[in-house]
Structure formats: C-alpha cells, structure tokens
N, C-alpha and C positions, 0 to 999 in steps of 0.2 A: 418597665415593659407593660403594655396593655394586657390585661387578663382576658383570655379568650374563652368562650363557652366550650363545652365538650364537643368534640368532633361528631360524636354519635347524635347529638341534638341537632347540629347543623345538617347532617345527612337526613334526619327525619323531617326537618322543616323543608328542605329542598324537595324531597320526594312528595310530601303532602301538598306543598304549594304548586308543584307541577301537575299533580293529578287532581288537586282540589278534592281529595278523598283520603281519610286516614286509612280506610280499608285497602285501597289500591296501593298506597304507600307501604303499608304493612306487608302486603303480598310481595312487592318488589324487593323489600329488604329482608324478608324471611322472619318477620316478628309478628306480634299481635297488634291489632288496632289500639289496645290499651297501652302497649309499650310506646307506640307512636305518640299518643296523647300525652303520656308522661314526659317524654323527651321534649315535646313542644312546650309544656309548662316549665320545664327546666330552662329552656331558652328564653321564654317570656320573662321569667324571674331575673335572668341575667340581663336582659335588655330593659326591663322595667316598662315594657309595653305589651299590650295584647297584639298578637300577630294574626289570629283568625277570629272571624265571627262565626260561632258554632251554631247559633240559632237565630232566626229560623233557617232551616235547610234551604238550598244547598250550602255547603261549606264555602266560605269566601275569605279572602285576605282583608285585613284592616289596612288603613293607610300606612301604618308602620310595616306591615307585612309586604305590601306592594313595593315599598322602598327597599326593603332588605332582600327580597327574593332574587332579583337579577344579579345583585352583587354576590350573593352566596353561590348562585348557579355558575357565574363566570369564574369564581375562585375554584370551584370543583373542576371546571373544564381546564383551567390553567394547570392545576395539579395533575389531572389525568394526562394532559399533553406532555408535561414534563416527565412523568413516569414512563410514558410510552417512548419518548425520545431517549431516555436513559437506557431502556431495554434494547433499543435499536442502535445504541452507540452514537446517537446524533446530538446528545446533550453536550458532551465534551468530546468532539470527534477528532482529537489529535490521533493521527494515524502513524504508527511506528512501523517503518519500512526498513527491512534489513536486506543488504545485498553486498556484493564484493566492492572493495575500494575502487577498483578499476572501473566497474560498471557505474558506480555512483558518480565518479568524477567525469568519466568520458561520455556517458549516455544520459544519465538521469539529470545531473546538475544543469547542463545547458538547456534543458527543457522545463525546468522549474518555473520560469516566468510565465509560461503558458498555463501550468497548473494553477498558479496563484491568480491568473486572470480569469480562469473558468471555474475554480473551486476555492475561492478565497476563504470560505467558511470552514474548510477542512485543513488545519495545519498539518504539516508533515514533520516527523522526527526520523531523520535518516540515520540508520545504524550501519556504518560501513565496516565490515569485518569478513574475514575468510572463514571464521567459525560458523558452523551450522547451528543457528539458534533454534531452540525448541519452541515451536509455535503452540504446542499443547500446554506449555507451562507459562504462556503469556510473556515470553521474553521479547516477542515482537508480534505485531498484528498481521503483517504481510511480509513474505520473503520473495525476493526475485532470485531464484536458484539457478545456478549454472551447472547443468548436468547432462550426461549423455542420454539418459532415459528419464521418463516422467517421474518426478518425485512422488513418494507414496505417503508423505506425512501430512497430507491435507488435500483439499480441492486444488487442482493444478490446471493452469491454462498456459499453453505454449505461446509466447510472444513472437519469437523468431529463432532461427539457428544461424550460426556464423560459419565462416570458412577462414582458414589461416593462409596468409600470403607472405612471401618474402618481400620485404620493403626496405627502402633506404631513402635518405634525404638527398635532394639534388646537390646540396653543398658537399656531399661525400662522393656521390656516384656520377655527378654531371646532370645537367638539365635534360639531356636527350639520351639518357642511358638506354632506355628500351628494355626488352626482355634479354636477360643474359643467360648464357649456357651455365649449367650447374657448376662446372669446374672453374668458371670465371668468378664465381662468388668468393672463392678462397682468397682473392686479391684484397678483400676488404676485412676490417675487423668484424667479428660476429658477436651478437648479443643473444643471451638466452634467459628465459624465465624459469625459476625453480618450481616446476610442476611436481606434484607428489610422485614419489618413486613407484608407488603401486600402480600408477596409470601408465601402462606400457604404450598406449596409443596417444599420449600427450603430444602436443605440437612442439617437439624438440627438434634440434638439427639432426639427431640420429634418425628419428622417424622420417624427417623430410628427405634425408639421403636415400633411405629405402624406397620411398615413393619415386624419387628422381631416377634411380636405377631401373625400377620397374617400368618407367616411362621411356626408357632408352636414353637417359641423360646421365652417363657415369659422372660421379662426383668424387673428389678426394675426401679424405676423412675430415669432414667439416666439423663434426662434434668436438674433435680434439683441438680445433682452432678457435674455440670460443674464448674471447678475451674479457668479456664482461658478463656477469650473471647476477640477476636480481631476484630476490624472493617475491617482490611485489611486481605483478604484471604492469601496473601503472608506471613504475619506474623504468621498466624496459621500454615502454612506449615513449616516455619522455626522452630517454637516451637516444632512441633511433631518430626522433624528430630533431634532436640537437645535433645529429650528424656523427654520433660516436661509434656507429657501426650499423650493420644490417641486422634485422630481427624478423622473426616469424610472428606476425600480429593478426589479431582478429579483425576482420573487415568491418564488424559492427563498431568496435571501439575506436577505429582510426578512420571512420567514414568521412569526417570533415576534412582531414588532411589528404585523403585520397582524392576528394572532390576538388580541393583547392590546389593540388599539386605540391603541397608541402612534403608529401611522401609519394614515392613512385613504386608501383609493382615491378618486380625485377625478374619474375619467373612465371612460366605457365604452370608449373607444378604447385599445386595447393594441397592443403590438408583439411579433411572434414573437421568441423568444430563440434560444438555442443548446442544444446537448446537452452534458451533463457525462459524460465517458467515462473509465472506468478502463482504463488502458493499461499493458501490461508486455511485456517481451521474451519471446518464445517460448522454451520449454525453459530457463527461468531456474533457477539453482541454489537459489533460495529459493521454489520453486514452491508448496510447502505453505503457507508463511506468506502468500504472495501470494493464494492461493485463499481462505485464511481471511479476509483483509482484504476481498477481493471479496464474499464471502458476507455479511460483516458490513455493508459499505457498501450492498449491495442491500437488506438487511433494514432498515437505517436509512432508506433512501430510500422 
C-alpha cells in the first residue's frame, strides 16, 4: 500500500495553495503561520519536491505544487461530498419500509415498477408485518401505519382513508347480482378477518349488522354464520376473490378487482375505515430519501 503523507499536511497545503498565503491559510485552519510552514515542509519531504517558491514575494507554487494542488483540492471535495451524503442518508440510501402484509401485497407491490423507474438510486427493503416496529430504535426508516387516528411516534402524513364494503365474486353471486338486501346475504358463505378484540369498531360482520339495522335494513345474525375466518387480511381478500364467500373488504386494497369486475359491491351499507399514514422519525439521517418516498406515495395515492 502506498504510504500517504499526514492529512494535516495536505490540509495545510491545500489552504496555502488556494490563498497563496501562509497567514490566510493559518487563519482559516486556526493555527499559526509557523505551523502551516512546518506542515508544508513535512509534505515537501514526503514528496521530495519543493511545492512553494517563498522568495521573492508574493508566495507562488512551483511546477510540482501546480501539479499537486488541483488533485489535492478535488480529493478534499470528494471526501466532503461523501461525508455530506452519509449525513443525509444518500450515500447508502436503502430505505427500510414497514407496513402490513395486506397493504404491501395489494397496494405497494403493484406500484414498485414505477418507484424503480423514477427512483432507481434508492433501493427499498419492504418489511411486511402486523407488528408496530419502533422507528426510534431504527427497526425501520419509514412506516405506513394503518390507524384510526394520526400516529404520534414520529412525523406523520396521511395518504388516504378507506371504507369497507361487502363484496363477492361473480362466480359466487352471479354477474348481475347488484345490491342485495341485508338478509339476502345470509344465503352465501361469509368470510371474516381476525381483527383485534380490543377494537370494537373493527369491520366485522357484527359491526356491519348494527349499521345495517340503523339504516333500516334488518339482518339475520350474520356474525354467527361466518364459515371462514383468517388472521391475515390478505388471505380474506384472496378467499373472496376465489369465490369462497362474501367478505367486508377495504376499498383501497381491492380497488383493482372492483374496477375490473372481479369483485362486486353487494350492499349500500358501508363501514368507515382507517387512515394510511406515512410515519418517520424526525431529523432522520435518510431525510432526503424519505421525502422522495413520501412525495411518490402521495402521487400514487
């Protein structure tokens, strides 16, 4: 490995060559002109060449100094740029995004080709989990949280909110089923997702029944007729698309199937959903990459 001169000598040379003055270089670096002169001599001994013509004044670079100066200056600029990029999270901008499995599969994944097209320099590491990862412990850089209220564990921006609809596949209910009365839904198998028990307002069949009755559509005890229950929302969606039963699904997560007719809305009674929030730690070292992801997600929304 080539032995390099001391960094302090290179700094002294770069400043002195730029100012063509030992005094101004000393003022910039917070040392004495004698210290600058000493470091220049150290560098000259290392190079085996004189780098400055000291007499007669003014100070001037020798031919060797003229050759060395732009290379030293460019090297310091490259180092400065690399350190700045590291501090801004752009040197290695892999962005770790955590969200639910259903949102990752149904909304985020189909849009990733657009992300790669417009932000190829920022790789994404998608962490799909229903656990709430701690952003302040660097378990992830960005979270897309699904919550009724704005999360308070970082800077949060709402992307959109969803609503829940009773839907079924044409293979089960017929191509022209249209809107059905609440009690007519009991003719079909029912699917439910395992929402947390603590959430009394979760979009379960029991909650939907209450809303239907309030809207003047009496329904039988639909909650007791559920024949399939999945812990994963993603599996409930796949099951209803496959025609295994009716389900109450988020219009955000099944938007492509609603648009294509693979799923049909079967009731005018809907349930309010939650907000999808993009959350990140304030003053994050990857702030530039995070803001790029936020702008992209908002545009996609």
